[in-house]
C-alpha positions in Angstrom: 2.5 14.0 -3.0 0.1 12.9 -0.3 -2.6 10.7 -1.8 -6.0 12.4 -1.7 -9.2 10.5 -1.1 -10.6 9.3 -4.4 -11.7 6.2 -6.3 -8.8 4.6 -8.1 -8.3 2.5 -11.2 -5.7 0.0 -10.0 -8.2 -2.8 -9.2 -11.8 -3.5 -8.6 -10.5 -5.0 -5.4 -10.0 -1.4 -4.2 -13.8 -0.8 -4.0 -15.8 -1.2 -0.8 -18.7 -3.5 0.0 -21.8 -2.7 -1.9 -25.0 -1.8 0.1 -26.8 -5.0 -0.7 -24.0 -7.2 0.6 -23.4 -5.0 3.6 -27.1 -5.2 4.6 -27.2 -9.0 4.3 -24.2 -9.3 6.5 -25.7 -7.1 9.1 -28.9 -9.3 9.1 -26.8 -12.4 9.4 -25.1 -10.8 12.5 -28.4 -10.3 14.3 -28.2 -13.6 16.3 -26.6 -16.9 16.7 -26.5 -19.4 13.9 -24.9 -22.9 13.4 -21.3 -22.9 12.2 -19.3 -24.4 9.3 -22.0 -23.8 6.7 -24.9 -25.5 8.5 -26.9 -22.3 8.6 -29.9 -20.9 6.7 -27.8 -18.2 5.0 -25.4 -20.6 3.4 -28.3 -22.8 2.2 -30.1 -19.8 0.8 -27.0 -18.5 -1.0 -26.4 -21.9 -2.6 -30.0 -22.1 -3.7 -29.7 -18.6 -5.3 -26.6 -19.7 -7.2 -28.6 -22.6 -8.6 -31.4 -20.2 -9.6 -28.9 -17.9 -11.3 -27.5 -20.7 -13.4 -30.8 -22.5 -13.8 -29.4 -25.9 -12.9 -28.8 -28.2 -10.0 -25.1 -27.7 -9.1 -22.9 -28.1 -6.0 -21.8 -24.8 -4.4 -19.0 -24.2 -2.0 -18.0 -20.8 -0.5 -14.3 -20.0 0.0 -12.3 -17.0 1.1 -10.6 -15.9 -2.1 -10.0 -16.5 -5.8 -6.6 -18.3 -5.3 -8.3 -21.0 -3.3 -11.3 -21.2 -5.5 -9.2 -21.7 -8.6 -6.6 -24.0 -7.1 -9.0 -26.3 -5.2 -11.3 -26.5 -8.2 -8.4 -27.4 -10.5 -7.1 -29.9 -8.0 -10.5 -31.7 -8.2 -10.1 -32.3 -11.9 -7.1 -34.7 -12.0 -4.2 -36.4 -10.4 -0.7 -35.2 -9.6 0.7 -36.6 -12.9 -1.8 -34.6 -14.9 -1.5 -31.1 -16.4 -3.7 -28.0 -16.8 -3.7 -26.0 -20.0 -4.3 -22.2 -19.7 -3.4 -19.0 -21.5 0.1 -17.7 -21.0 -1.2 -14.6 -19.1 -3.9 -16.5 -17.2 -4.2 -15.6 -13.5 -3.7 -19.2 -12.5 -0.3 -19.1 -14.2 1.1 -15.6 -13.5 -0.6 -14.5 -10.3 -1.3 -17.5 -8.0 2.3 -18.1 -6.7 2.1 -21.7 -7.8 -1.0 -22.5 -5.8 -2.7 -24.7 -8.4 0.4 -26.9 -8.5 0.6 -26.9 -4.7 -3.0 -27.7 -3.9 -3.2 -30.4 -6.6 -0.1 -32.1 -5.2 1.9 -31.3 -8.4 -0.4 -31.0 -11.4 1.7 -29.1 -14.0 0.3 -25.8 -15.4 1.1 -25.6 -19.1 0.6 -22.4 -21.1 -0.6 -21.7 -24.6 -0.6 -18.5 -26.6 -3.6 -16.7 -28.1 -4.6 -13.2 -29.2 -6.4 -11.0 -26.7 -5.8 -13.3 -23.8 -7.9 -16.1 -25.2 -7.3 -19.8 -25.5 -8.2 -21.3 -28.9 -9.2 -24.9 -29.9 -6.1 -25.1 -32.1 -3.8 -24.2 -29.2 -5.5 -26.8 -26.9 -5.1 -29.5 -29.5 -1.5 -28.6 -30.2 -0.6 -28.7 -26.5 -2.2 -32.1 -26.1 -0.8 -33.7 -29.2 2.7 -32.3 -29.2 3.7 -35.1 -26.7 1.9 -38.2 -25.7 4.7 -40.2 -24.1 4.7 -41.2 -20.4 7.5 -38.8 -19.6 5.2 -35.8 -20.1 2.4 -34.7 -17.7 -0.8 -35.9 -19.3 -3.2 -33.0 -20.1 -6.4 -33.3 -18.1 -8.1 -29.9 -17.9 -8.4 -26.5 -19.7 -8.7 -23.4 -17.5 -10.4 -20.4 -19.2 -10.5 -16.9 -17.7 -13.8 -15.1 -18.1 -13.4 -12.1 -18.5 -9.7 -12.6 -19.5 -6.7 -11.0 -17.9 -6.7 -8.4 -20.7 -10.4 -7.6 -20.4 -11.8 -9.6 -23.3 -14.6 -12.1 -23.1 -15.4 -15.5 -24.6 -18.7 -15.6 -26.4 -20.9 -18.8 -26.3 -19.7 -20.0 -29.7 -16.0 -19.6 -28.8 -16.6 -21.6 -25.6 -18.5 -24.3 -27.4 -15.7 -24.7 -30.0 -13.2 -25.1 -27.1 -15.6 -27.6 -25.5 -15.8 -29.7 -28.6 -12.0 -29.9 -28.8 -11.7 -30.6 -25.1 -14.3 -33.3 -25.2 -12.6 -35.0 -28.1 -9.4 -35.0 -26.1 -10.8 -36.1 -22.8 -10.3 -32.8 -21.1 -12.3 -31.1 -18.4 -13.1 -27.4 -18.4 -12.5 -25.0 -15.5 -13.5 -21.4 -15.7 -11.8 -18.7 -13.6 -14.7 -16.3 -13.2 -13.2 -13.6 -11.0 -15.0 -11.2 -13.3 -17.7 -13.5 -14.5 -20.4 -11.0 -13.8 -18.7 -8.5 -16.0 -18.6 -11.0 -18.8 -22.3 -11.8 -18.5 -23.2 -8.1 -18.5 -20.9 -7.4 -21.4 -22.2 -10.3 -23.6 -25.9 -9.8 -22.6 -26.3 -13.5 -22.1 -27.7 -15.7 -19.4 -25.1 -17.3 -17.0 -25.9 -20.8 -18.2 -25.1 -19.9 -21.8 -21.4 -19.4 -21.0 -21.0 -22.1 -18.4 -22.7 -25.5 -18.3 -24.4 -25.1 -21.7 -21.0 -24.4 -23.1 -19.2 -27.3 -21.5 -17.9 -25.8 -18.3 -17.5 -28.4 -15.6 -16.6 -26.1 -12.6 -16.6 -22.3 -12.2 -14.8 -20.1 -9.8 -17.6 -17.5 -9.4 -16.1 -14.2 -8.3 -17.7 -12.0 -5.7 -15.0 -9.9 -4.2 -14.4 -7.8 -7.3 -18.1 -7.3 -7.7 -19.0 -5.8 -4.4 -18.4 -8.4 -1.6 -15.9 -7.9 1.2 -14.4 -11.3 0.7 -15.5 -14.6 -0.7 -15.9 -16.6 -3.9 -18.1 -19.5 -4.9 -16.9 -22.7 -6.4 -19.7 -24.1 -8.6 -19.6 -27.7 -9.8 -21.9 -28.2 -12.8 -20.6 -31.8 -13.1 -21.5 -32.8 -9.5 -19.5 -36.0 -9.7 -16.3 -33.9 -9.7 -17.2 -32.3 -6.3 -16.8 -35.6 -4.4 -15.1 -34.9 -1.1 -14.5 -31.3 -2.1 -15.6 -30.3 1.4 -12.6 -32.1 2.7 -10.3 -30.2 0.2 -11.7 -27.0 1.6 -11.2 -28.0 5.2 -7.6 -29.2 4.6 -6.8 -26.0 2.8 -8.1 -23.7 5.5 -11.1 -22.7 3.5 -13.9 -24.0 5.8 -15.1 -20.9 7.6 -16.4 -21.5 11.1 -18.7 -18.6 10.8 -19.6 -19.5 7.2 -22.8 -17.3 7.2 -20.6 -14.2 6.9 -19.2 -15.5 3.6 -22.6 -16.7 2.4 -24.9 -13.9 3.5 -23.4 -11.2 1.3 -24.1 -13.5 -1.7 -27.7 -13.6 -0.7 -27.8 -9.8 -0.8 -26.1 -9.7 -4.1 -28.1 -12.4 -5.9 -31.6 -12.2 -4.6 -32.6 -9.0 -6.5 -29.9 -8.9 -9.2 -27.4 -6.5 -7.6 -24.5 -8.7 -8.9 -25.5 -8.0 -12.4 -26.3 -4.3 -11.9 -22.9 -3.8 -10.3 -21.2 -5.4 -13.3 -23.2 -3.5 -15.8 -22.2 -0.2 -14.1 -18.5 -1.1 -13.9 -18.6 -2.0 -17.6 -20.4 1.2 -18.5 -17.7 3.3 -16.7 -15.0 1.3 -18.5 -16.7 2.1 -21.8 -16.7 5.8 -21.0 -13.1 5.6 -20.0 -12.2 3.8 -23.2 -14.0 6.3 -25.4 -12.4 9.3 -23.6 -8.9 7.9 -23.8 -9.2 6.9 -27.5 -10.1 10.6 -28.2 -6.7 11.8 -26.8 -3.9 12.2 -29.3 -0.9 10.0 -28.3 -2.9 7.5 -26.2 -3.0 4.0 -27.6 -5.7 1.6 -26.4 -4.2 -1.9 -26.5 -7.2 -4.3 -26.2 -10.8 -4.3 -27.2 -12.9 -3.1 -24.2 -15.4 -5.8 -23.5 -15.7 -5.8 -19.7 -14.7 -3.4 -16.9 -11.0 -2.8 -17.8 -9.1 -0.6 -20.2 -5.5 -1.3 -21.3 -3.8 1.8 -22.6 -0.2 2.8 -23.6 0.8 6.1 -22.1 4.2 7.9 -22.2 6.4 7.1 -19.2 6.5 10.7 -18.0 2.7 10.9 -18.1 2.5 7.7 -16.1 4.9 9.0 -13.5 3.0 12.4 -13.3 -0.3 10.6 -12.9 1.2 8.6 -10.0 2.5 11.9 -8.5 -1.0 13.4 -8.7 -2.2 10.5 -6.5 -3.7 8.2 -9.1 -3.2 4.5 -8.5 -3.2 2.1 -11.4 -0.9 -0.8 -12.4 1.6 -0.5 -15.2 3.5 -3.7 -14.4 0.9 -6.3 -15.0 -0.6 -4.8 -18.2 1.8 -6.5 -20.7 3.1 -3.3 -22.3 0.6 -0.7 -21.0 -1.4 0.5 -18.1 -4.3 -1.5 -16.7 -7.3 0.7 -15.7 -10.1 -1.1 -13.8 -13.5 0.2 -13.1 -15.6 -1.0 -10.2 -19.2 -1.1 -9.0 -18.7 2.3 -7.3 -16.7 4.1 -10.0 -18.5 7.3 -11.0 -18.5 9.3 -14.2 -16.8 12.1 -12.2 -14.0 9.7 -11.4 -13.5 8.8 -15.0 -13.6 12.4 -16.2 -11.2 13.6 -13.5 -8.7 10.9 -14.5 -8.9 11.5 -18.2 -8.8 15.2 -17.6 -5.5 14.8 -15.9 -4.3 12.6 -18.8 -5.3 15.2 -21.3 -3.5 17.9 -19.4 -0.3 15.9 -19.1 -0.3 14.7 -22.7 -0.6 18.4 -23.8 2.6 19.4 -21.9 5.9 19.8 -23.8 8.0 16.7 -23.6 10.1 16.6 -20.4 8.1 19.2 -18.5 
């Protein structure tokens, strides 16, 4: 069947550019400006990030999440160190080995945990199970916020991990591709789940929240950002026309659009979660805490939904279908999708 124009649930990357980001980019395009980040837009965007987090931090803008995560992690240790993360973390299963590549060989080691979360006990076990020189020495913990299964770490959970990490000499990196959704879901200030909870460096996601392209790497421990500009240059992440990466951040941050976008996406996911839970035969697999819903649907229903033109992933959901809501998802989109699910679930098996 030919795909009809509609908003999909495969990824929040499918969404377009939000109006605030688009307008700021248009303003940045009005005239000449210095290149390589030496422009007023980049300076303004970095200052706004500092205002959002209520602290003096170092801010770098890069093209995508893979580079943000990989270069940030590379700054935390040496090639003989290791990075601890959850077994389904993006840095492990979806970065094509980039953290190891850009760190010149730091080993990514995985730990288990319910609902996609790392626990203090898992961190301590991973560090203490071997301490000999033949084993890559643990140096950092990478936490995903919101997690790959749509759950979030609250401040107390993060502080508990921080206490363990600190006792073991570990740094903390946060993969915040959907950080805005976590902030909106928890109803906290950004500082409460970053530097006040021990996070040393954050990959602050913008693409999934309404930007065309671009993430921010935010160093709360500024000593760790030493020569990070050289890492960015060597990795091909120093944009010559940096203002076009930075200006959309100005549009997003200056009047709170980043948080409004996240709240809306979360609200649409909450609606989707409730409607799916009401359908007999549909099993929701994870607590809905951000902008995603993970649901188990019969294979014939999944195939029929694809045939109807709906796009969503059923191969990265660890046993179910991942349904993502975005800043521009509408209630009509959610009800149209769940209406099709209801209709297909009601059909006799095999028809």
